[in-house]
N, CA, C, O and CB atoms as a CASP TS submission, in Angstrom:
PFRMAT TS
TARGET T0000
AUTHOR 0000-0000-0000
METHOD Language model
MODEL 1
PARENT N/A
ATOM      1  N   MET     1      12.159 -12.386   0.374  1.00  0.00           N
ATOM      2  CA  MET     1      13.053 -13.458   0.026  1.00  0.00           C
ATOM      3  C   MET     1      14.457 -12.880  -0.119  1.00  0.00           C
ATOM      4  O   MET     1      14.653 -11.927  -0.873  1.00  0.00           O
ATOM      5  CB  MET     1      12.594 -14.169  -1.271  1.00  0.00           C
ATOM      6  N   PRO     2      15.419 -13.432   0.578  1.00  0.00           N
ATOM      7  CA  PRO     2      16.795 -12.913   0.502  1.00  0.00           C
ATOM      8  C   PRO     2      17.381 -13.090  -0.892  1.00  0.00           C
ATOM      9  O   PRO     2      17.055 -14.037  -1.606  1.00  0.00           O
ATOM     10  CB  PRO     2      17.688 -13.614   1.531  1.00  0.00           C
ATOM     11  N   ALA     3      18.238 -12.174  -1.256  1.00  0.00           N
ATOM     12  CA  ALA     3      18.884 -12.220  -2.567  1.00  0.00           C
ATOM     13  C   ALA     3      20.383 -12.069  -2.392  1.00  0.00           C
ATOM     14  O   ALA     3      20.850 -11.437  -1.444  1.00  0.00           O
ATOM     15  CB  ALA     3      18.331 -11.116  -3.504  1.00  0.00           C
ATOM     16  N   ILE     4      21.123 -12.647  -3.302  1.00  0.00           N
ATOM     17  CA  ILE     4      22.582 -12.481  -3.323  1.00  0.00           C
ATOM     18  C   ILE     4      22.890 -11.462  -4.407  1.00  0.00           C
ATOM     19  O   ILE     4      22.531 -11.649  -5.570  1.00  0.00           O
ATOM     20  CB  ILE     4      23.338 -13.856  -3.585  1.00  0.00           C
ATOM     21  N   VAL     5      23.558 -10.378  -4.016  1.00  0.00           N
ATOM     22  CA  VAL     5      23.868  -9.303  -4.941  1.00  0.00           C
ATOM     23  C   VAL     5      25.364  -9.312  -5.199  1.00  0.00           C
ATOM     24  O   VAL     5      26.167  -9.313  -4.266  1.00  0.00           O
ATOM     25  CB  VAL     5      23.403  -7.927  -4.387  1.00  0.00           C
ATOM     26  N   GLY     6      25.729  -9.319  -6.467  1.00  0.00           N
ATOM     27  CA  GLY     6      27.137  -9.297  -6.836  1.00  0.00           C
ATOM     28  C   GLY     6      27.677  -7.880  -6.869  1.00  0.00           C
ATOM     29  O   GLY     6      27.238  -7.021  -6.104  1.00  0.00           O
ATOM     30  N   ASN     7      28.632  -7.639  -7.758  1.00  0.00           N
ATOM     31  CA  ASN     7      29.216  -6.307  -7.893  1.00  0.00           C
ATOM     32  C   ASN     7      28.171  -5.326  -8.403  1.00  0.00           C
ATOM     33  O   ASN     7      27.378  -5.648  -9.288  1.00  0.00           O
ATOM     34  CB  ASN     7      30.432  -6.338  -8.840  1.00  0.00           C
ATOM     35  N   VAL     8      28.180  -4.118  -7.832  1.00  0.00           N
ATOM     36  CA  VAL     8      27.235  -3.081  -8.218  1.00  0.00           C
ATOM     37  C   VAL     8      28.016  -1.798  -8.479  1.00  0.00           C
ATOM     38  O   VAL     8      28.891  -1.427  -7.697  1.00  0.00           O
ATOM     39  CB  VAL     8      26.146  -2.865  -7.117  1.00  0.00           C
ATOM     40  N   LYS     9      27.698  -1.126  -9.579  1.00  0.00           N
ATOM     41  CA  LYS     9      28.289   0.172  -9.876  1.00  0.00           C
ATOM     42  C   LYS     9      27.154   1.137 -10.177  1.00  0.00           C
ATOM     43  O   LYS     9      26.447   0.981 -11.173  1.00  0.00           O
ATOM     44  CB  LYS     9      29.301   0.087 -11.072  1.00  0.00           C
ATOM     45  N   ILE    10      26.981   2.130  -9.321  1.00  0.00           N
ATOM     46  CA  ILE    10      25.933   3.128  -9.503  1.00  0.00           C
ATOM     47  C   ILE    10      26.582   4.386 -10.054  1.00  0.00           C
ATOM     48  O   ILE    10      27.428   4.993  -9.397  1.00  0.00           O
ATOM     49  CB  ILE    10      25.173   3.421  -8.162  1.00  0.00           C
ATOM     50  N   LEU    11      26.190   4.777 -11.256  1.00  0.00           N
ATOM     51  CA  LEU    11      26.790   5.952 -11.885  1.00  0.00           C
ATOM     52  C   LEU    11      26.143   7.246 -11.423  1.00  0.00           C
ATOM     53  O   LEU    11      26.836   8.240 -11.205  1.00  0.00           O
ATOM     54  CB  LEU    11      26.691   5.844 -13.387  1.00  0.00           C
ATOM     55  N   SER    12      24.844   7.249 -11.273  1.00  0.00           N
ATOM     56  CA  SER    12      24.180   8.450 -10.782  1.00  0.00           C
ATOM     57  C   SER    12      22.814   8.074 -10.231  1.00  0.00           C
ATOM     58  O   SER    12      22.205   7.085 -10.640  1.00  0.00           O
ATOM     59  CB  SER    12      24.048   9.512 -11.901  1.00  0.00           C
ATOM     60  N   VAL    13      22.351   8.891  -9.292  1.00  0.00           N
ATOM     61  CA  VAL    13      21.026   8.729  -8.705  1.00  0.00           C
ATOM     62  C   VAL    13      20.365  10.096  -8.765  1.00  0.00           C
ATOM     63  O   VAL    13      20.886  11.068  -8.219  1.00  0.00           O
ATOM     64  CB  VAL    13      21.093   8.170  -7.222  1.00  0.00           C
ATOM     65  N   GLY    14      19.224  10.171  -9.423  1.00  0.00           N
ATOM     66  CA  GLY    14      18.541  11.442  -9.600  1.00  0.00           C
ATOM     67  C   GLY    14      17.666  11.775  -8.407  1.00  0.00           C
ATOM     68  O   GLY    14      17.506  10.965  -7.493  1.00  0.00           O
ATOM     69  N   PRO    15      17.105  12.966  -8.423  1.00  0.00           N
ATOM     70  CA  PRO    15      16.202  13.357  -7.343  1.00  0.00           C
ATOM     71  C   PRO    15      14.967  12.466  -7.327  1.00  0.00           C
ATOM     72  O   PRO    15      14.483  12.052  -8.381  1.00  0.00           O
ATOM     73  CB  PRO    15      15.794  14.829  -7.487  1.00  0.00           C
ATOM     74  N   SER    16      14.467  12.179  -6.163  1.00  0.00           N
ATOM     75  CA  SER    16      13.290  11.342  -5.947  1.00  0.00           C
ATOM     76  C   SER    16      13.505   9.932  -6.477  1.00  0.00           C
ATOM     77  O   SER    16      12.575   9.328  -7.013  1.00  0.00           O
ATOM     78  CB  SER    16      12.069  11.965  -6.609  1.00  0.00           C
ATOM     79  N   SER    17      14.720   9.397  -6.337  1.00  0.00           N
ATOM     80  CA  SER    17      15.049   8.052  -6.784  1.00  0.00           C
ATOM     81  C   SER    17      15.254   7.136  -5.595  1.00  0.00           C
ATOM     82  O   SER    17      15.419   7.589  -4.463  1.00  0.00           O
ATOM     83  CB  SER    17      16.296   8.064  -7.666  1.00  0.00           C
ATOM     84  N   ILE    18      15.242   5.839  -5.869  1.00  0.00           N
ATOM     85  CA  ILE    18      15.482   4.846  -4.823  1.00  0.00           C
ATOM     86  C   ILE    18      16.585   3.909  -5.293  1.00  0.00           C
ATOM     87  O   ILE    18      16.547   3.417  -6.420  1.00  0.00           O
ATOM     88  CB  ILE    18      14.180   4.050  -4.483  1.00  0.00           C
ATOM     89  N   VAL    19      17.567   3.662  -4.435  1.00  0.00           N
ATOM     90  CA  VAL    19      18.541   2.599  -4.635  1.00  0.00           C
ATOM     91  C   VAL    19      18.236   1.584  -3.564  1.00  0.00           C
ATOM     92  O   VAL    19      18.322   1.887  -2.374  1.00  0.00           O
ATOM     93  CB  VAL    19      20.041   3.117  -4.562  1.00  0.00           C
ATOM     94  N   HIS    20      17.876   0.365  -3.975  1.00  0.00           N
ATOM     95  CA  HIS    20      17.331  -0.609  -3.033  1.00  0.00           C
ATOM     96  C   HIS    20      18.061  -1.939  -3.170  1.00  0.00           C
ATOM     97  O   HIS    20      18.217  -2.452  -4.277  1.00  0.00           O
ATOM     98  CB  HIS    20      15.819  -0.800  -3.259  1.00  0.00           C
ATOM     99  N   PHE    21      18.505  -2.494  -2.051  1.00  0.00           N
ATOM    100  CA  PHE    21      19.084  -3.825  -1.992  1.00  0.00           C
ATOM    101  C   PHE    21      18.407  -4.566  -0.852  1.00  0.00           C
ATOM    102  O   PHE    21      18.328  -4.039   0.257  1.00  0.00           O
ATOM    103  CB  PHE    21      20.637  -3.772  -1.799  1.00  0.00           C
ATOM    104  N   GLY    22      17.923  -5.763  -1.094  1.00  0.00           N
ATOM    105  CA  GLY    22      17.321  -6.548  -0.025  1.00  0.00           C
ATOM    106  C   GLY    22      15.822  -6.356   0.070  1.00  0.00           C
ATOM    107  O   GLY    22      15.181  -5.816  -0.832  1.00  0.00           O
ATOM    108  N   ASP    23      15.278  -6.815   1.195  1.00  0.00           N
ATOM    109  CA  ASP    23      13.835  -6.790   1.412  1.00  0.00           C
ATOM    110  C   ASP    23      13.378  -5.436   1.933  1.00  0.00           C
ATOM    111  O   ASP    23      14.132  -4.719   2.592  1.00  0.00           O
ATOM    112  CB  ASP    23      13.426  -7.889   2.386  1.00  0.00           C
ATOM    113  N   SER    24      12.141  -5.102   1.627  1.00  0.00           N
ATOM    114  CA  SER    24      11.557  -3.882   2.170  1.00  0.00           C
ATOM    115  C   SER    24      10.049  -4.005   2.147  1.00  0.00           C
ATOM    116  O   SER    24       9.492  -4.832   1.425  1.00  0.00           O
ATOM    117  CB  SER    24      12.019  -2.637   1.376  1.00  0.00           C
ATOM    118  N   ILE    25       9.398  -3.184   2.936  1.00  0.00           N
ATOM    119  CA  ILE    25       7.939  -3.180   2.968  1.00  0.00           C
ATOM    120  C   ILE    25       7.405  -2.002   2.160  1.00  0.00           C
ATOM    121  O   ILE    25       6.507  -2.165   1.335  1.00  0.00           O
ATOM    122  CB  ILE    25       7.424  -3.117   4.422  1.00  0.00           C
ATOM    123  N   ILE    26       7.959  -0.820   2.400  1.00  0.00           N
ATOM    124  CA  ILE    26       7.478   0.391   1.729  1.00  0.00           C
ATOM    125  C   ILE    26       8.652   1.119   1.089  1.00  0.00           C
ATOM    126  O   ILE    26       9.654   1.392   1.750  1.00  0.00           O
ATOM    127  CB  ILE    26       6.737   1.322   2.726  1.00  0.00           C
ATOM    128  N   LEU    27       8.529   1.429  -0.181  1.00  0.00           N
ATOM    129  CA  LEU    27       9.476   2.301  -0.871  1.00  0.00           C
ATOM    130  C   LEU    27       8.701   3.530  -1.294  1.00  0.00           C
ATOM    131  O   LEU    27       7.742   3.425  -2.059  1.00  0.00           O
ATOM    132  CB  LEU    27      10.153   1.587  -2.105  1.00  0.00           C
ATOM    133  N   SER    28       9.099   4.684  -0.812  1.00  0.00           N
ATOM    134  CA  SER    28       8.320   5.882  -1.071  1.00  0.00           C
ATOM    135  C   SER    28       9.229   7.059  -1.378  1.00  0.00           C
ATOM    136  O   SER    28       9.561   7.829  -0.477  1.00  0.00           O
ATOM    137  CB  SER    28       7.423   6.202   0.116  1.00  0.00           C
ATOM    138  N   PRO    29       9.644   7.217  -2.649  1.00  0.00           N
ATOM    139  CA  PRO    29      10.443   8.398  -2.978  1.00  0.00           C
ATOM    140  C   PRO    29       9.560   9.638  -2.973  1.00  0.00           C
ATOM    141  O   PRO    29       8.377   9.567  -3.305  1.00  0.00           O
ATOM    142  CB  PRO    29      11.133   8.232  -4.354  1.00  0.00           C
ATOM    143  N   ASN    30      10.128  10.754  -2.600  1.00  0.00           N
ATOM    144  CA  ASN    30       9.370  11.995  -2.651  1.00  0.00           C
ATOM    145  C   ASN    30      10.291  13.141  -3.009  1.00  0.00           C
ATOM    146  O   ASN    30      11.505  13.068  -2.818  1.00  0.00           O
ATOM    147  CB  ASN    30       8.666  12.265  -1.314  1.00  0.00           C
ATOM    148  N   SER    31       9.714  14.170  -3.514  1.00  0.00           N
ATOM    149  CA  SER    31      10.474  15.366  -3.840  1.00  0.00           C
ATOM    150  C   SER    31       9.536  16.554  -3.741  1.00  0.00           C
ATOM    151  O   SER    31       8.314  16.409  -3.713  1.00  0.00           O
ATOM    152  CB  SER    31      11.119  15.268  -5.259  1.00  0.00           C
ATOM    153  N   SER    32      10.130  17.713  -3.690  1.00  0.00           N
ATOM    154  CA  SER    32       9.320  18.926  -3.665  1.00  0.00           C
ATOM    155  C   SER    32      10.021  19.995  -4.480  1.00  0.00           C
ATOM    156  O   SER    32      11.244  19.993  -4.615  1.00  0.00           O
ATOM    157  CB  SER    32       9.072  19.412  -2.211  1.00  0.00           C
ATOM    158  N   SER    33       9.241  20.895  -5.011  1.00  0.00           N
ATOM    159  CA  SER    33       9.811  21.992  -5.783  1.00  0.00           C
ATOM    160  C   SER    33       8.895  23.198  -5.661  1.00  0.00           C
ATOM    161  O   SER    33       7.739  23.087  -5.253  1.00  0.00           O
ATOM    162  CB  SER    33      10.010  21.592  -7.273  1.00  0.00           C
ATOM    163  N   LYS    34       9.428  24.330  -6.017  1.00  0.00           N
ATOM    164  CA  LYS    34       8.661  25.566  -5.950  1.00  0.00           C
ATOM    165  C   LYS    34       8.901  26.332  -7.246  1.00  0.00           C
ATOM    166  O   LYS    34      10.035  26.432  -7.714  1.00  0.00           O
ATOM    167  CB  LYS    34       9.058  26.423  -4.695  1.00  0.00           C
ATOM    168  N   THR    35       7.841  26.865  -7.815  1.00  0.00           N
ATOM    169  CA  THR    35       7.934  27.592  -9.078  1.00  0.00           C
ATOM    170  C   THR    35       7.424  29.014  -8.889  1.00  0.00           C
ATOM    171  O   THR    35       6.338  29.233  -8.351  1.00  0.00           O
ATOM    172  CB  THR    35       7.135  26.869 -10.191  1.00  0.00           C
ATOM    173  N   PHE    36       8.209  29.960  -9.330  1.00  0.00           N
ATOM    174  CA  PHE    36       7.797  31.359  -9.326  1.00  0.00           C
ATOM    175  C   PHE    36       7.579  31.783 -10.771  1.00  0.00           C
ATOM    176  O   PHE    36       8.422  31.521 -11.629  1.00  0.00           O
ATOM    177  CB  PHE    36       8.862  32.272  -8.618  1.00  0.00           C
ATOM    178  N   ALA    37       6.468  32.428 -11.045  1.00  0.00           N
ATOM    179  CA  ALA    37       6.190  32.885 -12.406  1.00  0.00           C
ATOM    180  C   ALA    37       5.319  34.126 -12.357  1.00  0.00           C
ATOM    181  O   ALA    37       4.460  34.266 -11.486  1.00  0.00           O
ATOM    182  CB  ALA    37       5.506  31.775 -13.235  1.00  0.00           C
ATOM    183  N   GLY    38       5.545  35.000 -13.279  1.00  0.00           N
ATOM    184  CA  GLY    38       4.777  36.236 -13.337  1.00  0.00           C
ATOM    185  C   GLY    38       3.503  36.086 -14.138  1.00  0.00           C
ATOM    186  O   GLY    38       3.141  34.984 -14.551  1.00  0.00           O
ATOM    187  N   ALA    39       2.838  37.177 -14.352  1.00  0.00           N
ATOM    188  CA  ALA    39       1.562  37.177 -15.073  1.00  0.00           C
ATOM    189  C   ALA    39       1.771  36.720 -16.510  1.00  0.00           C
ATOM    190  O   ALA    39       2.672  37.199 -17.198  1.00  0.00           O
ATOM    191  CB  ALA    39       0.916  38.579 -15.044  1.00  0.00           C
ATOM    192  N   GLY    40       0.936  35.797 -16.955  1.00  0.00           N
ATOM    193  CA  GLY    40       1.008  35.310 -18.325  1.00  0.00           C
ATOM    194  C   GLY    40       2.110  34.316 -18.595  1.00  0.00           C
ATOM    195  O   GLY    40       2.415  34.064 -19.760  1.00  0.00           O
ATOM    196  N   SER    41       2.723  33.738 -17.581  1.00  0.00           N
ATOM    197  CA  SER    41       3.855  32.841 -17.800  1.00  0.00           C
ATOM    198  C   SER    41       3.458  31.482 -18.335  1.00  0.00           C
ATOM    199  O   SER    41       4.190  30.919 -19.150  1.00  0.00           O
ATOM    200  CB  SER    41       4.607  32.663 -16.532  1.00  0.00           C
ATOM    201  N   PHE    42       2.337  30.933 -17.915  1.00  0.00           N
ATOM    202  CA  PHE    42       1.967  29.579 -18.297  1.00  0.00           C
ATOM    203  C   PHE    42       0.836  29.537 -19.311  1.00  0.00           C
ATOM    204  O   PHE    42       0.066  28.577 -19.332  1.00  0.00           O
ATOM    205  CB  PHE    42       1.578  28.799 -17.081  1.00  0.00           C
ATOM    206  N   ASN    43       0.721  30.543 -20.141  1.00  0.00           N
ATOM    207  CA  ASN    43      -0.308  30.549 -21.174  1.00  0.00           C
ATOM    208  C   ASN    43       0.078  29.579 -22.280  1.00  0.00           C
ATOM    209  O   ASN    43       1.246  29.469 -22.651  1.00  0.00           O
ATOM    210  CB  ASN    43      -0.512  31.971 -21.743  1.00  0.00           C
ATOM    211  N   THR    44      -0.930  28.872 -22.803  1.00  0.00           N
ATOM    212  CA  THR    44      -0.692  27.946 -23.904  1.00  0.00           C
ATOM    213  C   THR    44      -1.647  28.284 -25.040  1.00  0.00           C
ATOM    214  O   THR    44      -2.658  28.957 -24.836  1.00  0.00           O
ATOM    215  CB  THR    44      -0.871  26.468 -23.448  1.00  0.00           C
ATOM    216  N   GLY    45      -1.321  27.818 -26.219  1.00  0.00           N
ATOM    217  CA  GLY    45      -2.161  28.058 -27.381  1.00  0.00           C
ATOM    218  C   GLY    45      -1.327  28.567 -28.543  1.00  0.00           C
ATOM    219  O   GLY    45      -0.128  28.809 -28.411  1.00  0.00           O
ATOM    220  N   ASP    46      -1.978  28.723 -29.670  1.00  0.00           N
ATOM    221  CA  ASP    46      -1.264  29.152 -30.873  1.00  0.00           C
ATOM    222  C   ASP    46      -0.964  30.649 -30.878  1.00  0.00           C
ATOM    223  O   ASP    46       0.141  31.056 -31.234  1.00  0.00           O
ATOM    224  CB  ASP    46      -2.070  28.795 -32.102  1.00  0.00           C
ATOM    225  N   PHE    47      -1.928  31.462 -30.490  1.00  0.00           N
ATOM    226  CA  PHE    47      -1.755  32.910 -30.533  1.00  0.00           C
ATOM    227  C   PHE    47      -2.200  33.536 -29.213  1.00  0.00           C
ATOM    228  O   PHE    47      -3.221  34.222 -29.173  1.00  0.00           O
ATOM    229  CB  PHE    47      -2.545  33.516 -31.710  1.00  0.00           C
ATOM    230  N   PRO    48      -1.454  33.310 -28.138  1.00  0.00           N
ATOM    231  CA  PRO    48      -1.885  33.903 -26.863  1.00  0.00           C
ATOM    232  C   PRO    48      -1.698  35.414 -26.867  1.00  0.00           C
ATOM    233  O   PRO    48      -0.707  35.928 -27.387  1.00  0.00           O
ATOM    234  CB  PRO    48      -1.108  33.284 -25.693  1.00  0.00           C
ATOM    235  N   GLN    49      -2.644  36.105 -26.292  1.00  0.00           N
ATOM    236  CA  GLN    49      -2.551  37.551 -26.146  1.00  0.00           C
ATOM    237  C   GLN    49      -2.690  37.867 -24.666  1.00  0.00           C
ATOM    238  O   GLN    49      -3.734  37.616 -24.063  1.00  0.00           O
ATOM    239  CB  GLN    49      -3.642  38.294 -26.997  1.00  0.00           C
ATOM    240  N   VAL    50      -1.646  38.411 -24.095  1.00  0.00           N
ATOM    241  CA  VAL    50      -1.639  38.727 -22.668  1.00  0.00           C
ATOM    242  C   VAL    50      -1.543  40.229 -22.522  1.00  0.00           C
ATOM    243  O   VAL    50      -0.631  40.857 -23.061  1.00  0.00           O
ATOM    244  CB  VAL    50      -0.464  38.015 -21.925  1.00  0.00           C
ATOM    245  N   VAL    51      -2.471  40.800 -21.802  1.00  0.00           N
ATOM    246  CA  VAL    51      -2.452  42.229 -21.527  1.00  0.00           C
ATOM    247  C   VAL    51      -2.414  42.383 -20.012  1.00  0.00           C
ATOM    248  O   VAL    51      -3.375  42.046 -19.320  1.00  0.00           O
ATOM    249  CB  VAL    51      -3.699  42.969 -22.162  1.00  0.00           C
ATOM    250  N   ASN    52      -1.321  42.883 -19.513  1.00  0.00           N
ATOM    251  CA  ASN    52      -1.234  43.151 -18.083  1.00  0.00           C
ATOM    252  C   ASN    52      -0.413  44.411 -17.857  1.00  0.00           C
ATOM    253  O   ASN    52       0.446  44.773 -18.660  1.00  0.00           O
ATOM    254  CB  ASN    52      -0.614  41.950 -17.330  1.00  0.00           C
ATOM    255  N   GLY    53      -0.693  45.046 -16.776  1.00  0.00           N
ATOM    256  CA  GLY    53       0.049  46.252 -16.433  1.00  0.00           C
ATOM    257  C   GLY    53       1.397  45.876 -15.829  1.00  0.00           C
ATOM    258  O   GLY    53       2.006  44.875 -16.207  1.00  0.00           O
ATOM    259  N   ALA    54       1.831  46.659 -14.928  1.00  0.00           N
ATOM    260  CA  ALA    54       3.086  46.357 -14.251  1.00  0.00           C
ATOM    261  C   ALA    54       2.915  45.075 -13.458  1.00  0.00           C
ATOM    262  O   ALA    54       2.014  44.969 -12.626  1.00  0.00           O
ATOM    263  CB  ALA    54       3.526  47.528 -13.327  1.00  0.00           C
ATOM    264  N   SER    55       3.774  44.105 -13.713  1.00  0.00           N
ATOM    265  CA  SER    55       3.688  42.809 -13.060  1.00  0.00           C
ATOM    266  C   SER    55       4.922  42.596 -12.203  1.00  0.00           C
ATOM    267  O   SER    55       6.042  42.874 -12.633  1.00  0.00           O
ATOM    268  CB  SER    55       3.538  41.676 -14.095  1.00  0.00           C
ATOM    269  N   ASN    56       4.717  42.106 -11.004  1.00  0.00           N
ATOM    270  CA  ASN    56       5.834  41.863 -10.095  1.00  0.00           C
ATOM    271  C   ASN    56       5.600  40.534  -9.396  1.00  0.00           C
ATOM    272  O   ASN    56       4.574  40.347  -8.742  1.00  0.00           O
ATOM    273  CB  ASN    56       5.990  43.023  -9.058  1.00  0.00           C
ATOM    274  N   THR    57       6.537  39.618  -9.527  1.00  0.00           N
ATOM    275  CA  THR    57       6.451  38.327  -8.854  1.00  0.00           C
ATOM    276  C   THR    57       7.323  38.389  -7.610  1.00  0.00           C
ATOM    277  O   THR    57       8.537  38.570  -7.698  1.00  0.00           O
ATOM    278  CB  THR    57       6.892  37.157  -9.796  1.00  0.00           C
ATOM    279  N   ILE    58       6.701  38.239  -6.463  1.00  0.00           N
ATOM    280  CA  ILE    58       7.438  38.312  -5.197  1.00  0.00           C
ATOM    281  C   ILE    58       8.010  36.939  -4.895  1.00  0.00           C
ATOM    282  O   ILE    58       7.260  35.976  -4.733  1.00  0.00           O
ATOM    283  CB  ILE    58       6.522  38.805  -4.028  1.00  0.00           C
ATOM    284  N   THR    59       9.338  36.839  -4.816  1.00  0.00           N
ATOM    285  CA  THR    59       9.992  35.549  -4.576  1.00  0.00           C
ATOM    286  C   THR    59      10.588  35.449  -3.189  1.00  0.00           C
ATOM    287  O   THR    59      11.384  34.545  -2.936  1.00  0.00           O
ATOM    288  CB  THR    59      11.069  35.316  -5.599  1.00  0.00           C
ATOM    289  N   ASN    60      10.235  36.341  -2.285  1.00  0.00           N
ATOM    290  CA  ASN    60      10.733  36.236  -0.917  1.00  0.00           C
ATOM    291  C   ASN    60      10.041  35.073  -0.228  1.00  0.00           C
ATOM    292  O   ASN    60       8.813  34.992  -0.221  1.00  0.00           O
ATOM    293  CB  ASN    60      10.505  37.556  -0.132  1.00  0.00           C
ATOM    294  N   ASP    61      10.823  34.175   0.351  1.00  0.00           N
ATOM    295  CA  ASP    61      10.270  33.023   1.063  1.00  0.00           C
ATOM    296  C   ASP    61      10.972  32.955   2.408  1.00  0.00           C
ATOM    297  O   ASP    61      12.158  32.636   2.490  1.00  0.00           O
ATOM    298  CB  ASP    61      10.451  31.682   0.246  1.00  0.00           C
ATOM    299  N   SER    62      10.236  33.254   3.445  1.00  0.00           N
ATOM    300  CA  SER    62      10.856  33.296   4.774  1.00  0.00           C
ATOM    301  C   SER    62      10.981  31.921   5.411  1.00  0.00           C
ATOM    302  O   SER    62      11.602  31.789   6.466  1.00  0.00           O
ATOM    303  CB  SER    62      10.059  34.197   5.685  1.00  0.00           C
ATOM    304  N   ASP    63      10.400  30.884   4.788  1.00  0.00           N
ATOM    305  CA  ASP    63      10.528  29.533   5.345  1.00  0.00           C
ATOM    306  C   ASP    63      11.939  29.024   5.120  1.00  0.00           C
ATOM    307  O   ASP    63      12.476  29.113   4.016  1.00  0.00           O
ATOM    308  CB  ASP    63       9.496  28.566   4.711  1.00  0.00           C
ATOM    309  N   PHE    64      12.533  28.488   6.178  1.00  0.00           N
ATOM    310  CA  PHE    64      13.847  27.862   6.017  1.00  0.00           C
ATOM    311  C   PHE    64      13.677  26.441   5.498  1.00  0.00           C
ATOM    312  O   PHE    64      14.475  25.981   4.682  1.00  0.00           O
ATOM    313  CB  PHE    64      14.631  27.862   7.356  1.00  0.00           C
ATOM    314  N   VAL    65      12.643  25.741   5.963  1.00  0.00           N
ATOM    315  CA  VAL    65      12.343  24.381   5.529  1.00  0.00           C
ATOM    316  C   VAL    65      10.877  24.339   5.138  1.00  0.00           C
ATOM    317  O   VAL    65      10.023  24.859   5.856  1.00  0.00           O
ATOM    318  CB  VAL    65      12.665  23.330   6.649  1.00  0.00           C
ATOM    319  N   GLU    66      10.585  23.729   4.011  1.00  0.00           N
ATOM    320  CA  GLU    66       9.203  23.618   3.564  1.00  0.00           C
ATOM    321  C   GLU    66       8.445  22.601   4.406  1.00  0.00           C
ATOM    322  O   GLU    66       9.059  21.755   5.057  1.00  0.00           O
ATOM    323  CB  GLU    66       9.147  23.228   2.085  1.00  0.00           C
ATOM    324  N   ALA    67       7.126  22.676   4.401  1.00  0.00           N
ATOM    325  CA  ALA    67       6.292  21.898   5.313  1.00  0.00           C
ATOM    326  C   ALA    67       6.363  20.396   5.067  1.00  0.00           C
ATOM    327  O   ALA    67       6.562  19.645   6.022  1.00  0.00           O
ATOM    328  CB  ALA    67       4.869  22.349   5.202  1.00  0.00           C
ATOM    329  N   ASN    68       6.210  19.924   3.830  1.00  0.00           N
ATOM    330  CA  ASN    68       6.114  18.497   3.568  1.00  0.00           C
ATOM    331  C   ASN    68       7.316  17.949   2.814  1.00  0.00           C
ATOM    332  O   ASN    68       7.192  16.913   2.160  1.00  0.00           O
ATOM    333  CB  ASN    68       4.867  18.209   2.797  1.00  0.00           C
ATOM    334  N   ALA    69       8.457  18.588   2.876  1.00  0.00           N
ATOM    335  CA  ALA    69       9.602  18.142   2.084  1.00  0.00           C
ATOM    336  C   ALA    69      10.264  16.917   2.656  1.00  0.00           C
ATOM    337  O   ALA    69      10.936  16.205   1.909  1.00  0.00           O
ATOM    338  CB  ALA    69      10.611  19.239   1.970  1.00  0.00           C
ATOM    339  N   ASN    70      10.118  16.623   3.930  1.00  0.00           N
ATOM    340  CA  ASN    70      10.848  15.529   4.559  1.00  0.00           C
ATOM    341  C   ASN    70       9.925  14.469   5.137  1.00  0.00           C
ATOM    342  O   ASN    70      10.214  13.928   6.204  1.00  0.00           O
ATOM    343  CB  ASN    70      11.740  16.064   5.642  1.00  0.00           C
ATOM    344  N   LYS    71       8.838  14.161   4.471  1.00  0.00           N
ATOM    345  CA  LYS    71       7.972  13.099   4.958  1.00  0.00           C
ATOM    346  C   LYS    71       8.672  11.765   4.796  1.00  0.00           C
ATOM    347  O   LYS    71       9.360  11.551   3.799  1.00  0.00           O
ATOM    348  CB  LYS    71       6.624  13.101   4.214  1.00  0.00           C
ATOM    349  N   VAL    72       8.513  10.858   5.757  1.00  0.00           N
ATOM    350  CA  VAL    72       9.154   9.553   5.725  1.00  0.00           C
ATOM    351  C   VAL    72       8.087   8.491   5.513  1.00  0.00           C
ATOM    352  O   VAL    72       7.095   8.445   6.241  1.00  0.00           O
ATOM    353  CB  VAL    72       9.954   9.286   7.029  1.00  0.00           C
ATOM    354  N   GLY    73       8.291   7.648   4.527  1.00  0.00           N
ATOM    355  CA  GLY    73       7.394   6.528   4.299  1.00  0.00           C
ATOM    356  C   GLY    73       6.039   6.901   3.745  1.00  0.00           C
ATOM    357  O   GLY    73       5.145   6.056   3.702  1.00  0.00           O
ATOM    358  N   GLY    74       5.858   8.125   3.322  1.00  0.00           N
ATOM    359  CA  GLY    74       4.586   8.535   2.757  1.00  0.00           C
ATOM    360  C   GLY    74       3.465   8.632   3.785  1.00  0.00           C
ATOM    361  O   GLY    74       2.292   8.660   3.414  1.00  0.00           O
ATOM    362  N   LEU    75       3.805   8.683   5.060  1.00  0.00           N
ATOM    363  CA  LEU    75       2.781   8.722   6.108  1.00  0.00           C
ATOM    364  C   LEU    75       2.479  10.125   6.516  1.00  0.00           C
ATOM    365  O   LEU    75       1.640  10.348   7.389  1.00  0.00           O
ATOM    366  CB  LEU    75       3.211   7.927   7.315  1.00  0.00           C
TER
END
């Protein structure tokens, strides 16, 4: 159904957001992220005890573009 839109002021649009005017069939925001963490980084609890030797997190990423970062329409 058509709509009449008056004045619009958009202050900010965050990642994986949609700004939509008018009719549409599919709205599919997407985002991607990558997390690097070393040994014992995501431990939870009151008294975590982590014992590890020398730890090294390799952050070299030879990909210029990630595989699923630019999917259109969620297809």
